[in-house]
MARLORO-172979 format. One record per residue (C-alpha): x, y, z; residue in one letter; residue number from 0. Coordinates in steps of 0.001 Angstrom, whole numbers, plus 500000, padded with zeros to 6 digits. Example, Ala and Ser with C-alpha at 12.3 -4.5 7.8 and 13.67 -1.06 7.14 Angstrom:
% residues 2
512300,495500,507800,A,0
513670,498940,507140,S,1
END
This chain:
% residues 217
438334,372320,834630,M,0
434727,370930,834454,V,1
433290,371479,830982,T,2
430007,371074,829240,I,3
431228,368084,827415,S,4
432331,366340,830720,H,5
429019,366925,832305,I,6
427113,365778,829290,V,7
429061,362537,829199,K,8
428432,362053,832866,K,9
424740,362582,832765,I,10
424068,360587,829692,V,11
426213,357656,830794,S,12
424291,357414,834054,Q,13
421124,356915,832006,Q,14
421500,353718,829719,P,15
418262,354278,827751,F,16
419266,357844,826807,V,17
422677,356663,825820,E,18
421106,353901,823787,E,19
418815,356283,822081,G,20
421719,358452,821218,L,21
423588,355565,819680,A,22
420422,354601,817717,R,23
419773,358243,816410,G,24
416191,358229,817764,I,25
416518,361074,820131,I,26
415907,364590,819287,N,27
419231,366259,820234,I,28
417657,369768,820718,A,29
415091,368446,822874,N,30
417466,366503,824963,L,31
419769,369327,825375,A,32
416884,371609,826738,E,33
415964,368983,829178,S,34
419607,368527,830398,L,35
420099,372276,830602,L,36
419127,372871,834442,P,37
421265,370006,835507,N,38
424208,371041,833466,I,39
424069,374754,834748,E,40
423798,373488,838203,Q,41
427096,371417,838003,E,42
428799,374088,835930,L,43
427870,376758,838289,G,44
426966,379263,835621,K,45
424617,379736,832639,K,46
425142,377398,829602,A,47
424027,377877,825976,K,48
421866,375106,824265,L,49
423885,374985,821110,P,50
426890,374161,823148,A,51
425146,371347,824889,I,52
423607,370226,821507,A,53
427172,370062,820179,M,54
428465,368037,822992,A,55
425625,365626,822706,L,56
426199,365033,818883,R,57
430040,364453,819608,R,58
429188,362011,822328,F,59
426769,360123,820116,S,60
429587,359847,817621,D,61
431921,358637,820315,E,62
429463,355826,821368,I,63
429027,354678,817877,L,64
432798,354501,817237,S,65
433151,352415,820351,H,66
430280,350100,819182,R,67
431776,349109,815887,K,68
431779,345327,816320,I,69
432741,342415,813996,K,70
429772,341704,811689,P,71
427854,338587,812856,F,72
425203,336344,811262,N,73
422333,336399,813803,Y,74
420267,333921,811763,S,75
419199,330840,813771,G,76
416318,329067,815570,E,77
414346,330272,818364,L,78
412881,327789,820952,I,79
410507,328725,823780,I,80
409682,326587,826730,K,81
407186,327526,829519,T,82
406359,326326,833083,S,83
409862,326896,834387,I,84
410924,327628,837931,C,85
414071,329066,839248,D,86
415404,328257,842753,F,87
418379,330206,844358,T,88
420114,328391,847011,V,89
422997,329191,849471,V,90
426145,327426,848180,K,91
427324,324874,850788,S,92
429500,321796,850927,T,93
426486,319525,851317,S,94
424899,321095,848196,L,95
427952,320885,846110,M,96
427978,317104,846942,A,97
424357,316767,845997,K,98
424823,318554,842640,L,99
426717,315480,841340,R,100
423371,313592,840949,T,101
421008,316577,840182,I,102
420955,315410,836417,H,103
418544,312547,837631,N,104
415844,314930,838593,L,105
414763,315660,834866,A,106
414744,313494,831741,N,107
417118,315510,829768,L,108
416873,312997,826722,E,109
413230,314088,826220,R,110
414044,317718,826171,G,111
413470,318574,829792,D,112
415102,321863,831186,T,113
417718,321620,833872,L,114
420336,324528,834219,N,115
422675,324862,837224,V,116
424484,328180,837471,I,117
427064,327993,840362,I,118
428233,331450,841799,G,119
430657,332394,844540,N,120
428051,332231,847275,N,121
424794,331053,845605,E,122
423490,328535,843212,V,123
420670,328853,840834,S,124
418808,325849,839713,I,125
416363,326235,836619,I,126
413985,323308,836115,I,127
410575,322360,834811,N,128
407810,323233,837234,E,129
406541,319607,837090,K,130
409793,318537,838958,Y,131
409475,321220,841680,E,132
408420,318491,844271,G,133
411458,316431,843341,K,134
413685,319547,843589,L,135
412483,320577,847178,K,136
413210,317048,848288,S,137
416666,317075,846642,F,138
417394,320433,848352,L,139
416132,319349,851868,F,140
418366,320942,854576,G,141
419643,323412,852194,E,142
418793,327220,852555,K,143
416633,328427,849778,I,144
416916,332202,849248,L,145
414346,332696,846566,N,146
411747,330713,844254,K,147
410444,332101,841043,E,148
407556,330423,839200,H,149
405658,330994,836003,G,150
408861,331520,833995,L,151
409848,330606,830498,A,152
413105,330081,828783,S,153
413812,331568,825247,L,154
416729,330118,823490,T,155
418488,331250,820435,I,156
420461,328577,818527,I,157
422760,330378,816316,F,158
423671,329073,812925,T,159
427168,330775,812991,A,160
429715,329103,815308,D,161
431562,332243,816416,D,162
429054,333500,818876,F,163
431380,333090,821786,T,164
434223,335099,820108,H,165
432115,338019,818714,T,166
431823,340960,821141,P,167
428310,342644,821578,G,168
426031,339752,820702,I,169
424678,339348,824198,I,170
424455,343147,824650,F,171
422544,343498,821457,N,172
419940,340908,822500,A,173
419714,342156,826129,V,174
419354,345852,825054,S,175
416462,344849,822647,R,176
414605,343228,825401,L,177
415332,346125,827961,A,178
413975,348513,825312,W,179
410642,346568,825539,E,180
410779,346643,829410,N,181
411262,342936,829494,I,182
412995,341677,832770,N,183
415715,338860,832555,I,184
415858,336570,835474,Y,185
418831,334511,834272,E,186
421159,334189,831157,I,187
422671,330782,830214,V,188
424864,330305,827189,S,189
426870,327603,825423,T,190
428958,327889,822306,M,191
426105,328276,819865,T,192
423160,328799,822093,E,193
421903,331872,824249,L,194
419105,331211,826664,T,195
417098,334029,828534,F,196
414856,333079,831597,I,197
412093,335584,831991,L,198
408542,335633,833002,S,199
405958,333727,830912,K,200
403868,336930,830556,K,201
406707,338383,828702,D,202
407701,335397,826596,S,203
405739,336103,823438,M,204
406790,339789,823395,K,205
410354,338676,823870,A,206
410004,336034,821175,Y,207
408875,338681,818639,D,208
411685,341106,819575,V,209
414407,338303,819067,L,210
412767,336887,816044,Q,211
413224,340219,814402,E,212
416929,340009,815059,M,213
417332,336424,814135,V,214
415266,336751,810913,S,215
417406,339610,809544,K,216
END
């Protein structure tokens, strides 16, 4: 039997920002119940009472919070921002995989240049400084380039704590904070103590402020 509680969970779960707002306690339950009333009555097939919807929302918000209880983590660390980054997405091929053995020669990694290679099942993403774009195009000659993004920046958190990779919710917390500020993320790259976001240069300073608040607490 379909209940108001089931419908509330379904509707809210399909709206990540509403779900996040409930978890943070920044949404007015009564107003949300009123806005959901028409959809709930449509799915329920009969009239519904606002107090019942509000109660279901409160119970669901408690449920969300109980599921999000994660191990405490020390977010303190260093933020590093780099601009003038580009991101090429290329079809994964046998010839490309052979070329990747020498791709590190394209950049001067010892001087802090950026070079990230993300190998997927069917595609490969290559993130590099824009000053090496010409060299990268020559390197990829004969390969099928699916997409090119320019005017990007990399924003890296270097965590002081060394248990970043074993603590649930760290990436989710950072991503959700950026999403709330309407900041799009092109790529995510991580190592044992570093978390890097590739995003548009126009969003880089806003993203820096958002993550700096998290890191400095």
